[in-house]
C-alpha positions as CSV (number, residue, x, y, z in Angstrom):
1,X,17.3,-12.4,-17.5
2,X,16.3,-10.8,-14.2
3,X,14.0,-12.8,-11.9
4,X,11.9,-10.7,-9.5
5,X,10.0,-12.4,-6.7
6,X,6.4,-11.3,-6.0
7,X,4.6,-11.3,-2.6
8,X,3.2,-14.7,-3.5
9,X,5.6,-17.6,-3.0
10,X,6.7,-19.2,-6.2
11,X,5.1,-16.6,-8.4
12,X,7.9,-14.8,-10.3
13,X,8.2,-11.9,-12.7
14,X,10.9,-12.2,-15.4
15,X,12.5,-9.4,-17.2
16,X,14.6,-10.4,-20.2
17,X,17.8,-8.7,-21.3
18,X,16.9,-6.9,-24.5
19,X,19.4,-5.9,-27.1
20,X,18.3,-3.0,-29.3
21,X,19.6,-0.6,-31.9
22,X,18.2,1.4,-34.8
23,X,17.3,-1.9,-36.6
24,X,15.0,-3.1,-33.8
25,X,15.6,-5.5,-30.9
26,X,16.5,-9.1,-29.9
27,X,15.9,-11.0,-26.7
28,X,15.9,-14.6,-25.7
29,X,12.3,-15.2,-24.6
30,X,12.9,-18.7,-23.3
31,X,15.9,-20.9,-22.6
32,X,15.2,-24.1,-20.6
33,X,18.6,-24.3,-18.9
34,X,18.7,-20.6,-17.9
35,X,15.0,-20.7,-16.8
36,X,15.8,-23.6,-14.5
37,X,19.0,-22.1,-13.2
38,X,17.2,-18.8,-12.3
39,X,13.9,-20.1,-11.1
40,X,14.6,-23.6,-9.7
41,X,11.7,-24.8,-11.9
42,X,12.4,-28.0,-13.7
43,X,8.9,-28.9,-14.9
44,X,8.8,-29.4,-18.7
45,X,6.7,-27.3,-20.9
46,X,4.4,-29.5,-23.1
47,X,2.0,-27.0,-24.8
48,X,2.2,-23.5,-26.2
49,X,-1.0,-21.4,-26.5
50,X,-1.6,-18.1,-28.3
51,X,-4.7,-15.9,-28.0
52,X,-5.8,-12.6,-29.4
53,X,-8.3,-10.5,-27.6
54,X,-9.9,-7.0,-27.9
55,X,-9.9,-4.2,-25.4
56,X,-11.7,-5.0,-22.1
57,X,-11.8,-8.8,-22.8
58,X,-11.2,-10.5,-19.4
59,X,-10.2,-14.1,-19.5
60,X,-10.0,-16.0,-16.3
61,X,-9.5,-16.7,-13.6
62,X,-8.7,-20.3,-14.8
63,X,-7.0,-23.3,-13.3
64,X,-7.1,-27.1,-13.5
65,X,-7.8,-28.9,-10.2
66,X,-6.1,-32.0,-11.6
67,X,-3.3,-32.0,-14.1
68,X,-2.5,-28.5,-12.6
69,X,-0.6,-26.3,-15.1
70,X,2.3,-24.1,-14.5
71,X,2.3,-21.2,-17.0
72,X,5.0,-19.0,-18.4
73,X,3.0,-16.1,-19.9
74,X,3.9,-13.0,-22.0
75,X,2.4,-10.5,-24.4
76,X,3.7,-10.0,-27.9
77,X,1.3,-7.3,-29.0
78,X,-0.6,-4.8,-26.9
79,X,-0.9,-4.8,-23.2
80,X,-2.8,-6.7,-20.5
81,X,-3.3,-6.6,-16.7
82,X,-2.2,-10.1,-15.7
83,X,-3.4,-11.6,-12.4
84,X,-2.5,-14.8,-10.4
85,X,-4.4,-16.0,-7.4
86,X,-2.8,-18.5,-4.9
87,X,-5.2,-21.4,-4.5
88,X,-2.8,-23.6,-2.4
89,X,-4.7,-24.0,0.9
90,X,-1.4,-24.8,2.7
91,X,0.2,-21.6,1.5
92,X,0.5,-18.5,3.8
93,X,-0.8,-16.4,0.9
94,X,-3.8,-18.6,0.1
95,X,-6.5,-16.5,-1.5
96,X,-4.2,-13.6,-2.2
97,X,-3.7,-12.2,-5.7
98,X,-1.0,-10.4,-7.5
99,X,-1.4,-8.3,-10.7
100,X,0.9,-6.5,-13.1
101,X,1.0,-5.1,-16.6
102,X,2.5,-7.3,-19.2
103,X,3.0,-5.7,-22.6
104,X,4.8,-6.0,-25.9
105,X,6.7,-2.8,-24.8
106,X,7.9,-4.0,-21.4
107,X,8.6,-7.6,-22.5
108,X,8.0,-8.9,-19.0
109,X,6.9,-12.5,-18.4
110,X,5.3,-14.1,-15.4
111,X,5.9,-17.6,-14.1
112,X,2.7,-18.9,-12.6
113,X,3.2,-22.2,-10.7
114,X,0.7,-25.0,-10.5
115,X,-1.8,-24.3,-7.7
116,X,-2.6,-20.8,-8.9
117,X,-5.6,-19.4,-10.9
118,X,-4.7,-17.1,-13.7
119,X,-6.4,-14.5,-15.8
120,X,-5.8,-11.3,-17.7
121,X,-7.7,-8.2,-19.0
122,X,-6.7,-6.5,-22.2
123,X,-5.9,-2.8,-21.7
124,X,-4.9,-1.9,-25.2
125,X,-7.0,-1.9,-28.4
126,X,-6.1,-5.6,-28.7
127,X,-3.5,-7.9,-27.3
128,X,-1.8,-11.1,-28.4
129,X,-1.0,-13.4,-25.4
130,X,1.3,-16.4,-25.5
131,X,1.9,-18.9,-22.8
132,X,3.7,-22.2,-22.2
133,X,2.1,-24.8,-19.9
134,X,3.6,-27.7,-17.9
135,X,0.6,-30.0,-18.5
136,X,-2.0,-30.5,-21.2
137,X,-5.4,-28.8,-21.3
138,X,-7.9,-31.1,-19.6
139,X,-11.4,-29.6,-19.9
140,X,-12.8,-32.0,-17.3
141,X,-10.6,-30.6,-14.7
142,X,-10.8,-26.9,-15.7
143,X,-12.3,-24.5,-13.2
144,X,-13.0,-20.8,-13.3
145,X,-12.7,-18.6,-10.2
146,X,-15.1,-15.6,-10.2
147,X,-13.1,-12.7,-11.5
148,X,-14.9,-10.1,-9.4
149,X,-15.2,-12.0,-6.1
150,X,-14.9,-9.4,-3.3
151,X,-12.8,-11.8,-1.3
152,X,-10.1,-11.6,-3.9
153,X,-10.0,-7.8,-3.9
154,X,-8.5,-7.6,-7.4
155,X,-8.1,-4.0,-8.7
156,X,-8.9,-4.7,-12.4
157,X,-8.2,-1.5,-14.4
158,X,-11.8,-1.5,-15.8
159,X,-12.9,0.9,-18.4
160,X,-16.6,0.0,-18.5
161,X,-17.9,-3.6,-18.2
162,X,-15.5,-6.4,-19.1
163,X,-16.2,-8.7,-22.0
164,X,-16.5,-12.2,-20.5
165,X,-17.2,-15.7,-21.7
166,X,-20.2,-17.5,-20.2
167,X,-17.8,-19.8,-18.3
168,X,-16.1,-16.7,-16.7
169,X,-19.4,-15.1,-15.9
170,X,-20.3,-18.3,-13.9
171,X,-17.0,-18.7,-12.1
172,X,-17.0,-19.8,-8.4
173,X,-16.3,-17.5,-5.6
174,X,-13.2,-18.4,-3.6
175,X,-15.4,-19.7,-0.7
176,X,-17.0,-22.3,-3.0
177,X,-14.0,-23.0,-5.3
178,X,-12.1,-26.3,-5.6
179,X,-8.7,-25.5,-4.2
180,X,-5.3,-27.3,-3.8
181,X,-4.0,-29.0,-0.6
């Protein structure tokens, strides 16, 4: 597995080693020992989540202000534009975002540490999105950062208006958001 740092401290892109032939392919999508060796992350994963969404669905930007979750995310079908926003007030990259395409074809993964908001937009007909979390879902601590806040300057690859949940339509702009120390 190849680990590629991003401009945001702690946010990592992972590219697995894929073995393929005329029968198909194989790759190890997660190995706790190897993940820890390569990333330095020793937090345990306690929950796996799986979603399926149609083209132009935009989910996020979500985070939990308490019981903050680290997430290891990937796409098993289709493609998404995946975004993380640094909400750690003490970080030199506070308020900055990083986005990249994750797809079934490129098999990339993203490690999103606790202290980041996360979201994605489906760019294919549909996409299946899987992610591991380091803490359990706690709806009372869940927050949504406004996906189109001008302060974030996220270049979503929009093809028309995104399909949003009510929660995501009512997200907080960065200036009003609960953030991490």
